[in-house]
Steps between C-alpha positions, in 0.01 A plus 500: 500500500644833395197727456190556714189710466396638838246759612684767699547873546756697303822583681678833505772487763620312808344752742151362438151650522533621861795728417463576127204678339554332160512154662184591694317581174624180334388290799135593437473298179584139421636416155611177334879476481716279283797406718838352413577287807842393375665825392868521417723542803588853609648438842550869579138595419217490755195317368150422625428141601199274467412175679418225250470124509749297298470120503285516814746720691436868580795721410568872479605608154610836360296628206481770236172645375476469122175700468170584672159441340141596580363149447609139505407472132737787409784338697443161339474653153829686546678190630363288215603757237854504645493117517556508877402188694343600834305385803221693671489554875127483573505500879526880521205584275200652677 
């Protein structure tokens, strides 16, 4: 698994919605994100992490956001056009 589609808020900075007005605005709306959960190594760069299950074991994995979409259909269409194989994380959908 290299790519996931997950419903989440956009990110702006590491300060988060309690200390950043832009992050606070972003936190009000959920979008569908296409995530690369196996990005190339950049050891000196700070990256967000996500908990995912791989072969029955929960692990924390760094990720990069490829793009945000307004609907699951848009995200799937984009991934299919780019010939990206992905999995969908359904547990977070309202």
